Backbone as JSON, one array per atom type, in Angstrom:
{
  "sequence": "XXXXXXXXXXXXXXXXXXXXXXXXXXXXXXXXXXXXXXXXXXXXXXXXXXXXXXXXXXXXXXXXXXXXXXXXXXXXXXXXXXXXXXXXXXXXXXXXXXXXXXXXXXXXXXXXXXXXXXXXXXXXXXXXXXXXXXXXXXXXXXXXXXXXXXXXXXXXXXXXXXXXXXXXXXXXXXXXXXXXXXXXXXXXXXXXXXXXXXXXXXXXXXXXXXXXXXXXXXXXXXXXXXXXXXXXXXXXXXXXXXXXXXXXXXXXXXXXXXXXXXXXXXXXXXXXXXXXXXXXXXXXXXXXXXXXXXXXXXXXXX",
  "N": [[0.67, -1.04, -0.04], [0.47, 2.11, -0.77], [1.17, 5.62, 0.09], [0.2, 9.21, 0.03], [2.58, 12.27, 0.83], [3.05, 15.15, 2.1], [5.19, 18.03, 3.24], [5.01, 20.09, 4.41], [6.79, 23.56, 3.76], [8.31, 26.87, 4.38], [9.53, 27.76, 2.13], [9.28, 25.93, 0.14], [7.02, 23.13, -1.18], [7.15, 19.78, -0.32], [6.97, 16.74, -1.6], [5.76, 12.96, -2.07], [5.37, 10.01, -2.78], [5.26, 7.07, -0.69], [5.61, 3.69, 0.82], [4.6, 0.84, 2.04], [6.87, 0.63, 3.47], [8.21, 2.31, 4.25], [9.86, 3.64, 1.69], [10.49, 5.95, -0.86], [9.18, 6.0, -3.78], [8.53, 7.4, -5.3], [9.32, 11.08, -6.21], [9.38, 15.19, -5.27], [8.37, 18.47, -5.94], [7.03, 22.14, -5.07], [7.23, 25.52, -5.19], [5.94, 26.74, -2.24], [2.98, 28.36, -1.92], [1.56, 31.27, -1.91], [-0.76, 32.9, -1.54], [-2.22, 31.78, -0.82], [-4.16, 29.79, 2.14], [-6.34, 28.36, 0.37], [-5.02, 28.03, -2.67], [-2.78, 26.59, -2.0], [-4.07, 24.19, -1.3], [-5.2, 23.57, -3.23], [-3.7, 22.87, -4.53], [-2.03, 20.02, -3.33], [-4.27, 18.88, -3.64], [-4.38, 18.78, -6.66], [-1.85, 17.11, -7.39], [-1.81, 14.23, -6.28], [-3.87, 13.54, -7.55], [-2.76, 13.04, -10.36], [-1.07, 11.32, -9.13], [-2.39, 9.34, -8.09], [-2.8, 8.09, -9.71], [-1.23, 6.61, -10.86], [-0.5, 4.87, -8.62], [-1.53, 2.81, -5.69], [-2.98, 4.61, -3.53], [-3.49, 5.1, -0.4], [-4.23, 7.56, 2.03], [-3.61, 10.62, 2.55], [-0.7, 11.57, 4.43], [0.38, 14.62, 6.48], [2.81, 16.59, 6.77], [4.07, 19.5, 8.54], [4.51, 22.85, 10.08], [4.41, 24.0, 13.49], [1.89, 23.79, 16.09], [0.6, 20.93, 15.95], [-2.59, 20.2, 15.66], [-4.2, 17.14, 15.9], [-6.69, 15.5, 16.34], [-8.47, 17.5, 16.43], [-7.48, 18.76, 13.44], [-6.87, 21.96, 13.28], [-4.05, 23.93, 12.95], [-2.09, 25.11, 15.27], [-1.2, 27.4, 17.36], [1.39, 29.84, 15.97], [3.91, 30.1, 12.54], [6.35, 30.44, 9.6], [3.78, 30.53, 7.78], [1.43, 32.24, 8.08], [-1.12, 31.27, 6.92], [-1.7, 29.01, 7.81], [-2.78, 29.03, 10.35], [-5.49, 29.33, 11.77], [-7.98, 28.63, 9.74], [-9.48, 24.68, 8.97], [-7.07, 22.89, 8.42], [-7.0, 19.99, 7.88], [-9.83, 19.34, 7.32], [-10.27, 20.98, 4.84], [-8.56, 19.23, 3.46], [-9.09, 17.09, 3.1], [-11.83, 16.92, 1.77], [-11.52, 18.15, -0.38], [-9.95, 16.54, -1.7], [-10.87, 13.28, -1.17], [-9.36, 12.1, 0.45], [-8.07, 10.28, 3.6], [-6.54, 12.36, 6.02], [-3.72, 12.68, 8.56], [-2.03, 14.33, 9.99], [1.12, 15.76, 11.28], [3.46, 18.13, 13.81], [6.69, 19.17, 12.08], [9.0, 18.88, 12.6], [8.35, 16.97, 14.75], [8.02, 14.52, 13.11], [10.13, 14.35, 11.8], [10.89, 13.09, 13.1], [9.99, 10.83, 13.92], [11.03, 9.52, 11.65], [13.32, 8.65, 12.12], [12.66, 7.1, 14.37], [11.77, 5.09, 13.43], [13.13, 3.91, 10.28], [15.41, 4.47, 11.0], [18.12, 6.13, 12.84], [16.98, 5.81, 15.56], [15.76, 3.51, 15.03], [16.34, 0.91, 16.65], [16.09, 1.94, 19.69], [14.16, 3.03, 22.65], [13.41, 4.94, 24.46], [13.21, 8.38, 22.89], [15.23, 11.36, 22.03], [14.73, 14.46, 20.33], [16.23, 16.43, 18.75], [16.1, 19.45, 16.71], [18.1, 21.53, 14.54], [18.44, 24.41, 13.64], [18.23, 27.03, 12.03], [16.57, 28.1, 14.22], [15.5, 26.54, 17.47], [14.16, 23.37, 18.28], [12.26, 20.73, 18.64], [11.18, 17.22, 19.63], [9.75, 14.66, 21.78], [10.11, 11.35, 22.13], [8.95, 8.34, 23.98], [8.59, 5.28, 24.86], [8.68, 4.44, 21.83], [6.58, 5.79, 21.08], [5.23, 8.98, 19.64], [5.03, 11.78, 22.33], [3.73, 14.23, 22.38], [2.66, 16.71, 24.25], [0.48, 18.23, 26.21], [-0.18, 20.91, 25.85], [0.27, 20.9, 23.54], [3.57, 21.05, 22.9], [5.61, 19.41, 23.28], [8.86, 19.07, 23.62], [9.46, 21.09, 22.16], [12.38, 22.56, 23.03], [14.13, 24.66, 22.37], [12.86, 26.66, 23.87], [13.54, 27.07, 26.63], [15.94, 27.18, 28.88], [19.1, 29.03, 29.12], [20.39, 30.79, 29.9], [20.56, 33.68, 32.6], [19.42, 36.62, 34.33], [18.4, 37.85, 36.83], [18.3, 40.67, 38.02], [18.66, 42.54, 35.44], [16.67, 41.27, 34.27], [17.31, 40.03, 32.12], [16.88, 37.0, 29.96], [18.31, 34.48, 28.64], [17.33, 32.23, 25.55], [17.45, 29.14, 24.61], [17.49, 28.36, 21.69], [17.8, 30.86, 21.06], [20.75, 31.12, 21.56], [22.2, 28.8, 20.96], [21.46, 28.21, 18.02], [21.8, 28.11, 15.19], [21.36, 30.3, 13.74], [21.84, 32.24, 15.85], [24.69, 31.82, 15.6], [25.62, 32.73, 13.27], [24.69, 35.35, 14.21], [26.96, 36.05, 16.05], [29.01, 35.75, 14.97], [28.78, 38.33, 13.83], [28.88, 40.14, 15.39], [31.44, 39.74, 16.84], [33.29, 40.79, 14.66], [32.03, 43.19, 13.75], [30.59, 43.72, 11.78], [28.75, 44.5, 9.32], [27.93, 42.99, 7.03], [26.12, 41.09, 4.52], [25.87, 38.5, 4.03], [26.46, 36.3, 5.67], [27.02, 33.05, 7.11], [26.1, 29.58, 8.17], [27.65, 28.01, 7.04], [29.43, 29.21, 5.58], [30.43, 30.39, 8.04], [31.6, 27.9, 9.59], [33.63, 27.17, 7.4], [35.24, 29.43, 7.4], [36.3, 29.27, 9.72], [37.78, 26.91, 9.19], [39.99, 27.71, 7.74], [41.11, 29.41, 9.19], [40.39, 31.2, 10.72], [40.16, 33.48, 13.36], [38.32, 34.91, 14.73], [35.69, 33.51, 13.94], [36.26, 30.73, 14.9], [35.76, 31.6, 17.4], [33.04, 31.81, 17.9], [31.97, 29.5, 17.25], [33.02, 27.25, 18.99], [31.98, 28.58, 21.39], [29.06, 27.93, 20.19], [29.01, 25.31, 20.2], [29.35, 24.44, 22.97], [27.22, 25.84, 24.26], [26.0, 23.72, 22.63], [26.13, 21.6, 23.94], [25.74, 21.69, 26.72], [22.48, 21.75, 26.42], [22.46, 19.97, 25.28], [23.09, 18.16, 28.03], [21.9, 18.75, 29.77], [19.21, 17.91, 29.36], [19.11, 15.78, 29.4], [19.12, 14.27, 32.0], [17.39, 15.3, 32.01], [15.05, 14.07, 31.36], [16.54, 11.43, 30.15], [16.74, 9.45, 28.01], [17.41, 6.88, 25.66], [18.3, 7.47, 23.54], [20.09, 10.18, 22.12], [19.12, 12.47, 19.0], [20.44, 14.54, 16.84], [19.38, 16.9, 14.45], [18.23, 18.9, 11.84], [19.7, 21.95, 9.95], [22.21, 21.88, 10.98], [22.88, 18.97, 11.46], [23.6, 18.54, 8.99], [26.15, 18.13, 9.23], [29.69, 16.11, 9.12], [31.6, 16.33, 11.66], [29.85, 17.1, 13.46], [29.03, 15.25, 15.73], [31.39, 14.74, 17.22], [32.51, 17.0, 17.9], [30.2, 17.41, 19.73], [30.45, 16.09, 21.86], [33.57, 16.72, 22.88], [32.9, 19.21, 23.89], [30.67, 17.95, 25.58], [32.39, 16.85, 27.93], [34.37, 17.92, 29.01], [32.51, 18.74, 30.69], [31.35, 17.28, 32.04], [32.7, 16.19, 33.45], [33.84, 18.07, 35.17], [31.34, 18.11, 37.23], [29.55, 18.08, 39.78], [28.15, 15.69, 40.06], [27.3, 11.72, 39.8], [27.96, 10.68, 36.81], [25.91, 10.43, 34.18], [26.18, 9.47, 30.85], [24.87, 11.24, 27.84], [24.38, 8.94, 24.86], [24.37, 10.02, 22.6], [23.31, 11.0, 18.61], [24.0, 11.32, 15.25], [21.52, 12.3, 13.11], [19.41, 9.81, 10.36], [18.8, 10.28, 8.35], [17.63, 13.57, 6.22], [16.38, 15.62, 4.29], [14.57, 13.63, 3.31], [13.34, 12.88, 6.12], [10.81, 14.44, 6.72], [8.89, 13.47, 5.38], [9.09, 11.14, 5.38], [8.11, 10.94, 8.12], [5.77, 11.73, 8.49], [4.32, 9.94, 7.3], [4.34, 7.25, 8.86], [3.92, 8.39, 11.08], [0.85, 8.46, 10.18], [0.77, 5.86, 10.01], [0.8, 4.24, 12.15], [-0.51, 5.84, 14.28], [-3.79, 5.99, 12.07], [-5.52, 3.86, 13.67], [-6.26, 5.03, 15.29], [-8.0, 7.01, 13.78], [-9.44, 7.3, 11.95]],
  "CA": [[0.2, -0.03, 0.28], [1.17, 3.6, -0.73], [0.73, 7.04, 0.91], [0.51, 10.5, -0.26], [2.97, 12.89, 1.86], [3.66, 16.16, 1.56], [5.87, 17.86, 3.8], [4.47, 22.34, 4.11], [7.55, 24.51, 4.44], [7.85, 28.41, 4.23], [9.61, 28.1, 0.54], [8.8, 24.3, -0.78], [6.02, 21.81, -0.11], [8.2, 18.22, -0.92], [5.74, 15.81, -1.43], [6.0, 12.55, -2.11], [4.5, 8.57, -2.72], [5.19, 6.14, -0.3], [5.5, 2.28, 0.67], [4.13, 1.52, 4.12], [7.14, -0.16, 3.91], [9.6, 3.27, 4.84], [11.04, 3.65, 1.18], [9.8, 6.43, -1.3], [9.05, 5.37, -5.19], [8.61, 9.15, -6.01], [8.95, 12.28, -5.04], [8.64, 16.0, -5.81], [8.86, 19.39, -5.3], [6.43, 23.44, -5.45], [7.32, 26.43, -4.54], [5.01, 26.86, -1.5], [1.97, 29.76, -2.24], [1.67, 32.79, -1.0], [-1.81, 33.26, -1.45], [-3.33, 30.73, 1.08], [-5.37, 28.12, 1.89], [-7.36, 27.33, -0.73], [-3.93, 27.56, -3.78], [-2.23, 25.23, -1.05], [-4.62, 22.69, -1.6], [-5.91, 22.92, -4.4], [-1.83, 22.47, -5.4], [-1.95, 19.17, -3.29], [-5.52, 18.28, -4.45], [-3.71, 18.09, -8.68], [-0.52, 16.67, -7.16], [-2.61, 14.04, -5.06], [-5.07, 13.23, -8.54], [-2.18, 13.02, -10.97], [-0.33, 10.6, -9.02], [-2.96, 8.3, -8.24], [-3.48, 7.35, -11.47], [0.38, 5.24, -10.98], [0.07, 4.04, -7.76], [-2.61, 3.0, -5.31], [-2.91, 5.78, -2.08], [-4.47, 4.96, 0.47], [-4.33, 8.11, 2.68], [-2.21, 11.27, 3.48], [-0.35, 12.19, 5.66], [1.5, 16.3, 5.96], [4.17, 17.15, 7.91], [3.25, 21.12, 9.1], [4.77, 23.68, 10.92], [3.61, 24.66, 14.18], [1.3, 22.66, 16.96], [-0.8, 20.14, 15.11], [-3.34, 19.26, 16.39], [-4.57, 15.93, 14.83], [-8.05, 15.8, 17.18], [-9.45, 19.21, 15.44], [-7.85, 19.26, 12.77], [-5.95, 23.0, 12.65], [-3.23, 23.74, 13.4], [-2.24, 26.72, 16.87], [0.59, 28.26, 17.31], [2.46, 29.94, 14.51], [4.98, 29.9, 12.0], [5.87, 31.3, 8.93], [2.91, 30.7, 7.04], [0.39, 32.02, 8.59], [-2.87, 30.9, 6.4], [-1.97, 27.73, 8.2], [-3.75, 29.12, 11.3], [-7.17, 29.68, 11.54], [-9.06, 26.91, 8.55], [-9.7, 23.52, 9.44], [-6.71, 22.23, 7.03], [-7.74, 18.43, 7.14], [-11.09, 19.16, 6.84], [-10.63, 21.12, 3.64], [-8.14, 18.93, 2.44], [-10.34, 15.54, 2.75], [-12.94, 17.18, 1.3], [-10.83, 18.33, -1.92], [-9.24, 15.09, -2.55], [-12.18, 12.88, -0.38], [-8.32, 10.73, 1.0], [-8.1, 10.49, 4.74], [-6.25, 12.6, 5.86], [-3.74, 12.81, 9.53], [-0.95, 15.26, 9.81], [1.62, 16.18, 12.64], [4.56, 18.78, 13.39], [7.4, 18.86, 11.07], [10.25, 18.32, 13.79], [7.72, 15.64, 15.45], [7.53, 13.81, 11.84], [11.64, 14.23, 12.05], [11.44, 12.44, 14.66], [9.16, 9.38, 14.03], [11.11, 8.67, 10.78], [14.52, 7.68, 12.56], [12.76, 5.74, 14.76], [10.53, 3.87, 12.11], [14.31, 3.21, 10.32], [16.81, 5.28, 11.23], [19.17, 5.91, 14.2], [16.7, 5.32, 16.75], [15.01, 2.51, 15.19], [15.66, -0.24, 18.06], [15.37, 2.48, 20.55], [12.67, 2.74, 23.55], [12.55, 6.66, 24.98], [14.27, 9.83, 22.63], [14.62, 12.86, 22.01], [15.13, 14.4, 18.67], [16.71, 17.93, 18.68], [16.66, 20.04, 15.42], [18.96, 22.78, 14.81], [18.18, 25.26, 12.32], [17.87, 28.92, 12.19], [15.92, 27.98, 15.75], [15.74, 24.97, 18.25], [12.94, 22.62, 17.97], [12.55, 19.59, 18.99], [10.59, 15.83, 20.03], [10.28, 13.83, 22.56], [10.04, 9.81, 21.8], [8.66, 7.37, 25.04], [7.65, 3.98, 24.39], [8.94, 4.35, 20.44], [5.32, 6.51, 20.93], [5.48, 10.99, 19.63], [4.62, 13.09, 22.99], [3.19, 15.59, 22.08], [1.89, 17.15, 26.01], [-1.08, 18.76, 26.97], [-0.34, 22.31, 25.05], [1.3, 20.3, 22.3], [4.55, 22.1, 23.02], [6.41, 18.85, 23.52], [9.8, 18.72, 22.23], [10.02, 22.9, 22.6], [13.34, 22.54, 23.6], [14.78, 26.01, 22.13], [12.59, 27.46, 24.91], [15.09, 26.44, 27.64], [16.95, 28.84, 29.46], [20.12, 29.16, 28.73], [21.86, 32.31, 30.7], [19.42, 34.09, 33.2], [20.01, 37.68, 34.96], [17.19, 38.12, 37.45], [18.53, 41.24, 37.78], [19.04, 43.4, 34.69], [15.3, 40.75, 33.9], [17.74, 39.31, 31.0], [16.62, 35.74, 30.36], [17.95, 34.09, 27.0], [16.06, 30.51, 25.68], [18.32, 28.33, 23.86], [17.49, 29.22, 20.26], [18.59, 32.23, 20.99], [21.93, 31.19, 22.0], [22.84, 27.38, 20.93], [21.16, 28.1, 17.31], [23.06, 28.03, 13.53], [21.13, 31.5, 13.6], [22.89, 33.19, 16.76], [26.68, 31.5, 15.45], [26.29, 33.59, 12.65], [25.05, 37.03, 14.41], [27.58, 35.92, 17.45], [30.61, 36.27, 14.32], [28.34, 39.13, 13.03], [28.91, 40.61, 16.39], [32.86, 39.59, 17.05], [33.35, 41.95, 13.61], [31.05, 44.35, 14.19], [30.34, 43.44, 10.48], [27.5, 44.8, 8.7], [27.72, 42.17, 5.72], [24.75, 40.19, 5.43], [26.06, 37.68, 3.46], [27.26, 35.75, 6.22], [25.99, 31.81, 7.22], [26.39, 28.86, 9.12], [27.78, 26.9, 6.19], [30.25, 30.33, 5.75], [30.93, 30.73, 9.21], [32.97, 26.8, 9.33], [34.86, 27.44, 6.04], [36.33, 30.54, 7.1], [36.83, 29.16, 10.88], [39.14, 25.62, 8.76], [41.18, 28.8, 7.34], [41.56, 30.22, 10.41], [39.8, 33.0, 11.06], [39.39, 33.3, 15.09], [36.56, 35.03, 15.14], [34.49, 32.1, 13.82], [36.57, 29.78, 15.8], [35.45, 31.36, 18.71], [32.01, 31.47, 18.16], [31.72, 27.84, 16.86], [33.17, 27.18, 19.84], [30.51, 29.32, 21.91], [28.26, 27.27, 19.73], [29.04, 23.94, 20.73], [29.64, 24.45, 24.6], [25.66, 25.45, 24.24], [24.93, 22.59, 22.3], [26.76, 20.31, 24.59], [25.14, 22.11, 27.98], [21.08, 22.05, 26.17], [21.68, 18.15, 25.43], [23.56, 17.81, 28.94], [20.14, 19.07, 30.51], [17.59, 17.55, 28.64], [19.68, 13.79, 28.87], [19.58, 14.01, 33.5], [15.24, 15.75, 32.31], [14.58, 13.02, 30.74], [17.35, 10.11, 30.65], [16.25, 8.75, 26.88], [18.68, 5.79, 25.32], [19.52, 8.25, 22.62], [19.4, 11.95, 21.12], [19.22, 12.16, 18.09], [20.59, 15.4, 16.57], [18.38, 16.46, 13.45], [18.23, 20.34, 11.74], [20.74, 21.95, 9.31], [24.29, 21.34, 11.82], [23.59, 17.63, 11.39], [24.91, 17.85, 7.74], [28.23, 18.3, 9.42], [30.49, 14.74, 9.89], [32.07, 16.2, 13.4], [28.94, 17.37, 14.67], [28.32, 13.99, 17.0], [32.09, 14.62, 17.76], [32.38, 17.97, 18.68], [29.85, 17.94, 21.04], [31.5, 15.23, 22.62], [33.93, 17.47, 23.15], [32.32, 19.53, 24.8], [30.5, 16.89, 27.39], [33.84, 15.54, 28.05], [35.09, 18.48, 29.7], [30.96, 19.57, 31.72], [30.67, 16.1, 32.7], [34.29, 16.34, 34.14], [33.33, 19.69, 36.08], [30.33, 19.06, 37.64], [29.99, 17.56, 41.52], [26.88, 14.56, 39.72], [27.45, 11.12, 39.58], [28.13, 11.26, 34.83], [24.94, 9.8, 32.77], [26.88, 10.22, 29.7], [24.65, 10.9, 26.32], [24.18, 8.29, 23.93], [24.35, 11.8, 20.73], [23.73, 10.39, 17.53], [23.28, 12.32, 13.65], [20.49, 11.68, 11.76], [20.13, 8.93, 9.11], [17.47, 11.22, 7.43], [17.74, 15.07, 6.71], [16.08, 15.91, 3.73], [13.79, 13.25, 3.06], [12.76, 12.84, 7.33], [9.53, 14.85, 6.86], [7.54, 12.6, 4.1], [8.98, 9.46, 5.86], [7.77, 10.3, 9.44], [4.7, 12.03, 8.36], [2.98, 8.31, 6.54], [5.02, 6.54, 9.39], [2.94, 8.77, 11.89], [-0.51, 7.71, 9.78], [0.53, 4.52, 10.17], [0.68, 4.3, 13.95], [-2.09, 6.2, 14.62], [-4.98, 5.85, 11.71], [-7.12, 3.32, 13.68], [-7.41, 5.7, 16.79], [-8.53, 8.41, 14.41], [-9.75, 6.79, 10.97]],
  "C": [[0.53, 1.47, -0.26], [0.02, 4.73, -0.14], [0.65, 7.96, -0.13], [1.01, 11.51, 1.06], [3.39, 14.1, 1.46], [3.86, 16.98, 2.91], [6.05, 20.18, 3.27], [5.78, 22.91, 4.56], [7.81, 26.08, 4.07], [8.02, 28.41, 2.54], [8.7, 26.84, -0.06], [7.89, 24.01, -0.16], [7.03, 20.35, -0.77], [6.86, 17.35, -0.97], [6.4, 14.3, -1.93], [5.36, 10.57, -1.81], [5.24, 7.92, -1.72], [4.9, 5.37, 0.2], [5.18, 2.21, 2.73], [5.76, 0.42, 4.7], [8.99, 0.74, 4.79], [9.94, 3.62, 3.37], [9.6, 4.77, 0.04], [9.91, 5.9, -2.72], [8.49, 6.28, -5.71], [8.25, 10.34, -4.99], [9.22, 13.36, -6.01], [9.04, 16.9, -5.19], [7.84, 21.19, -5.45], [6.61, 24.7, -4.54], [5.61, 26.36, -3.82], [3.7, 28.03, -1.84], [1.47, 30.26, -1.69], [0.55, 33.72, -0.84], [-2.14, 32.71, -1.48], [-3.67, 30.09, 0.84], [-4.99, 27.44, 0.77], [-6.01, 27.05, -2.01], [-3.09, 26.38, -3.21], [-2.88, 23.72, -1.93], [-5.38, 21.99, -2.54], [-4.38, 21.93, -5.62], [-1.71, 20.67, -4.94], [-2.71, 18.08, -3.87], [-4.66, 17.53, -6.27], [-2.63, 17.17, -8.12], [-1.59, 14.88, -7.14], [-3.17, 13.06, -6.73], [-4.16, 12.55, -9.57], [-1.51, 11.46, -10.21], [-0.88, 8.61, -8.52], [-3.89, 7.44, -8.91], [-2.18, 6.52, -11.61], [0.65, 4.67, -10.33], [-1.48, 3.9, -6.65], [-2.95, 3.77, -4.4], [-4.23, 5.56, -2.18], [-5.15, 5.88, 1.57], [-3.57, 9.35, 2.08], [-1.53, 11.96, 4.28], [0.93, 12.96, 5.36], [1.69, 16.33, 7.29], [3.42, 18.94, 7.95], [4.06, 21.41, 10.12], [3.65, 23.83, 12.1], [2.48, 23.94, 15.31], [0.09, 22.28, 16.57], [-2.12, 19.62, 15.44], [-4.35, 17.52, 14.94], [-5.51, 15.84, 15.28], [-8.73, 16.1, 16.09], [-8.84, 19.04, 14.24], [-7.42, 20.74, 11.58], [-4.64, 22.89, 13.29], [-2.85, 25.16, 13.76], [-1.35, 26.78, 16.22], [0.87, 29.45, 15.88], [3.28, 29.61, 13.78], [5.04, 31.16, 10.31], [4.8, 31.71, 7.6], [1.58, 31.03, 7.71], [-0.94, 31.9, 8.4], [-3.24, 29.5, 6.84], [-2.58, 28.3, 9.04], [-5.03, 30.15, 11.41], [-8.09, 28.81, 10.96], [-8.82, 26.0, 9.25], [-8.8, 22.88, 8.01], [-7.09, 20.4, 7.06], [-8.74, 18.83, 7.06], [-11.42, 19.63, 4.96], [-9.66, 20.46, 2.69], [-8.74, 17.5, 1.82], [-11.13, 15.97, 1.89], [-12.96, 17.49, -0.33], [-10.64, 17.52, -2.91], [-9.75, 13.92, -2.08], [-10.59, 11.34, -0.28], [-8.75, 10.67, 2.75], [-6.85, 11.42, 4.63], [-5.29, 13.32, 7.65], [-2.24, 13.32, 9.51], [-0.06, 15.25, 11.66], [2.55, 17.47, 12.45], [5.36, 18.25, 12.53], [8.49, 18.4, 12.13], [9.54, 16.86, 14.1], [8.04, 14.55, 14.53], [9.11, 13.56, 11.34], [11.53, 12.87, 12.76], [11.36, 10.63, 14.66], [10.22, 9.03, 12.47], [12.79, 7.79, 11.12], [13.99, 7.11, 13.37], [11.96, 4.39, 14.12], [12.15, 3.24, 11.61], [15.27, 3.73, 10.26], [17.13, 4.89, 12.48], [18.23, 5.62, 15.48], [16.03, 4.53, 16.58], [14.41, 1.41, 16.55], [16.05, 0.51, 19.57], [14.0, 3.02, 21.43], [12.06, 4.27, 23.27], [13.95, 7.37, 23.74], [13.99, 10.5, 22.58], [15.43, 13.21, 20.29], [15.7, 16.23, 19.16], [16.99, 18.44, 16.78], [17.09, 21.51, 15.59], [19.29, 22.92, 13.73], [18.64, 26.72, 12.45], [17.25, 29.2, 14.06], [16.28, 26.77, 16.6], [14.69, 24.43, 18.12], [12.93, 21.41, 18.17], [11.2, 18.19, 18.74], [11.14, 15.63, 20.58], [9.25, 11.76, 22.25], [9.35, 9.47, 23.39], [7.61, 6.26, 24.84], [7.75, 3.45, 22.57], [7.4, 5.17, 20.08], [5.43, 8.28, 20.84], [4.74, 10.68, 21.28], [4.24, 14.15, 22.81], [2.92, 16.7, 23.28], [0.77, 17.76, 25.45], [-1.35, 20.0, 26.17], [0.03, 22.12, 23.86], [2.31, 21.31, 21.97], [5.91, 20.77, 23.36], [7.68, 18.71, 22.53], [10.38, 20.13, 22.08], [11.19, 23.01, 23.45], [14.07, 23.99, 23.61], [14.14, 27.23, 23.09], [13.29, 27.74, 26.5], [15.58, 27.23, 28.32], [18.55, 28.57, 29.25], [21.63, 29.42, 29.9], [20.2, 33.18, 30.97], [19.92, 35.19, 34.23], [18.23, 38.21, 35.4], [17.14, 39.9, 38.06], [18.3, 42.78, 37.09], [17.73, 43.15, 33.42], [15.93, 40.54, 32.11], [17.73, 37.74, 30.92], [17.08, 35.37, 28.64], [17.29, 32.13, 26.87], [18.02, 30.06, 24.58], [18.49, 28.98, 22.79], [17.74, 30.13, 19.95], [20.5, 32.46, 20.9], [22.11, 30.03, 21.22], [21.83, 27.54, 19.0], [21.6, 28.22, 15.53], [22.91, 29.95, 13.4], [21.98, 32.77, 14.44], [23.53, 32.48, 16.17], [26.51, 32.59, 14.65], [25.29, 35.17, 13.58], [26.18, 37.1, 15.77], [29.07, 36.41, 16.07], [30.19, 37.66, 13.61], [28.96, 40.75, 14.05], [30.72, 40.71, 16.26], [33.56, 40.63, 15.63], [33.1, 42.69, 13.32], [31.32, 44.77, 12.4], [28.92, 43.39, 10.08], [26.7, 43.68, 7.11], [26.67, 41.73, 5.69], [25.16, 38.68, 4.94], [26.42, 36.15, 4.09], [25.78, 34.47, 6.94], [26.44, 30.98, 7.99], [27.73, 28.28, 8.24], [29.13, 27.99, 5.95], [31.01, 30.51, 7.0], [31.97, 29.38, 9.63], [33.82, 26.91, 8.84], [35.93, 28.49, 6.25], [36.97, 29.69, 8.76], [38.26, 27.68, 10.31], [39.38, 26.54, 7.92], [41.22, 28.98, 8.21], [41.46, 31.35, 10.88], [39.35, 32.99, 12.7], [38.04, 33.78, 15.37], [35.23, 33.76, 14.99], [34.36, 31.03, 14.85], [35.97, 29.96, 17.13], [34.37, 31.53, 18.98], [31.06, 30.1, 17.4], [31.92, 27.16, 18.15], [32.24, 26.84, 21.19], [29.26, 27.98, 21.92], [27.79, 25.78, 20.47], [28.99, 23.92, 22.33], [27.93, 24.6, 24.59], [24.94, 24.49, 24.05], [25.21, 21.15, 23.5], [25.87, 20.72, 26.2], [23.07, 22.02, 27.83], [21.38, 20.11, 26.8], [21.98, 17.57, 26.92], [21.78, 17.39, 29.61], [18.52, 18.65, 30.23], [18.21, 15.36, 28.81], [19.14, 13.74, 31.04], [17.8, 14.52, 33.39], [14.64, 14.87, 31.94], [14.89, 11.4, 30.57], [17.09, 9.19, 29.9], [17.41, 7.99, 26.85], [19.31, 7.1, 24.3], [18.79, 9.84, 22.62], [20.07, 12.06, 20.16], [19.4, 14.3, 18.23], [20.42, 15.98, 14.71], [18.69, 18.64, 12.74], [19.2, 20.38, 10.34], [22.07, 21.28, 9.95], [24.14, 19.79, 11.15], [23.88, 16.94, 9.86], [26.4, 18.0, 8.16], [28.59, 17.58, 9.94], [30.81, 15.26, 11.29], [31.32, 16.46, 13.83], [28.79, 16.72, 15.94], [29.95, 14.14, 18.12], [32.35, 15.69, 18.56], [31.89, 18.23, 19.74], [30.26, 16.61, 22.38], [32.81, 15.93, 22.87], [33.58, 18.43, 24.35], [31.59, 19.06, 26.26], [31.52, 16.43, 27.67], [33.9, 16.8, 29.07], [33.55, 19.22, 30.92], [31.36, 18.08, 32.03], [31.78, 15.81, 33.84], [34.03, 16.63, 35.74], [32.27, 19.52, 36.76], [30.39, 18.38, 38.47], [28.25, 16.86, 41.38], [27.83, 12.86, 39.48], [27.09, 11.49, 37.93], [26.94, 10.45, 34.26], [25.81, 10.44, 31.49], [25.91, 9.53, 28.31], [24.87, 10.16, 25.27], [23.52, 9.2, 22.31], [24.32, 11.0, 19.39], [23.22, 11.18, 16.29], [22.22, 11.6, 13.73], [20.66, 11.16, 10.79], [19.54, 9.64, 8.28], [17.56, 12.31, 7.41], [16.16, 15.24, 5.33], [13.92, 15.3, 3.22], [12.96, 12.82, 4.88], [10.77, 13.32, 7.01], [8.19, 13.82, 6.71], [7.78, 11.14, 4.93], [7.92, 9.52, 7.47], [6.27, 10.98, 9.07], [3.42, 10.58, 7.7], [3.64, 7.64, 8.27], [4.25, 7.34, 10.86], [1.42, 8.73, 11.48], [-0.37, 6.31, 10.05], [0.14, 3.69, 11.13], [-0.68, 4.79, 14.44], [-3.67, 6.21, 14.28], [-5.97, 5.23, 12.91], [-7.48, 4.25, 14.86], [-8.01, 6.97, 15.89], [-9.57, 8.09, 13.22], [-11.45, 6.12, 10.93]]
}
């Protein structure tokens, strides 16, 4: 059996036909419509209609930003696509396509992909960290997604990593430990007004000996290690998986372990060493995880 999967992003909507073993048999993408929800749904319906003529499609699995509420069909919270928040998107797609729709938050889908056939395939309790322009994530308990009572399970970026009650200065992990914060640190150190800095450029300059970039990267990994240390003691998972833009780097895990070594050796507790792994899937993770989510909860929702 095959399923249509759609991953709604701020720039592009990725889609694929995925079988129930986790194989993507067809995939593509189209620019995310800016005009509104109606144009998006029409595009989803057109692609589904075209592909259902070639493949036996059983339903539609959706990955989307925001606080996705599978029970109601609404996407709560905020995202880069304001039109997603308001209408009942599941109802809209179901009426237009005549297929059942099951949906989930994009970070949660990425985590589920790793639980299905990725690095966490044999793990029971897993935390998934998405590190890009911000920090998000997901919580897996007994191989089941835990979204929390307010659909904020896994929003690790809201954790405080610095606080000063006198000055009322409180810094979230997303503000200090994301790739966006890495770039901002370099711009600050260089007192630069240059606008074309990005994470890839920062690492490239650091490898070529740029001291400011090296300092910024060192601070980035210290902050990442601190967050991971806190999460390990908070939840004590079998594994902590790193995803997002930073996971494309081959040295991501070794650099985190360098900082964890220093931290754990110098805190006054019995050490529990986090099992940090780099994600297996990258660009296809949300599509695969959306389908796995469909397969695991369809009996409860449909």
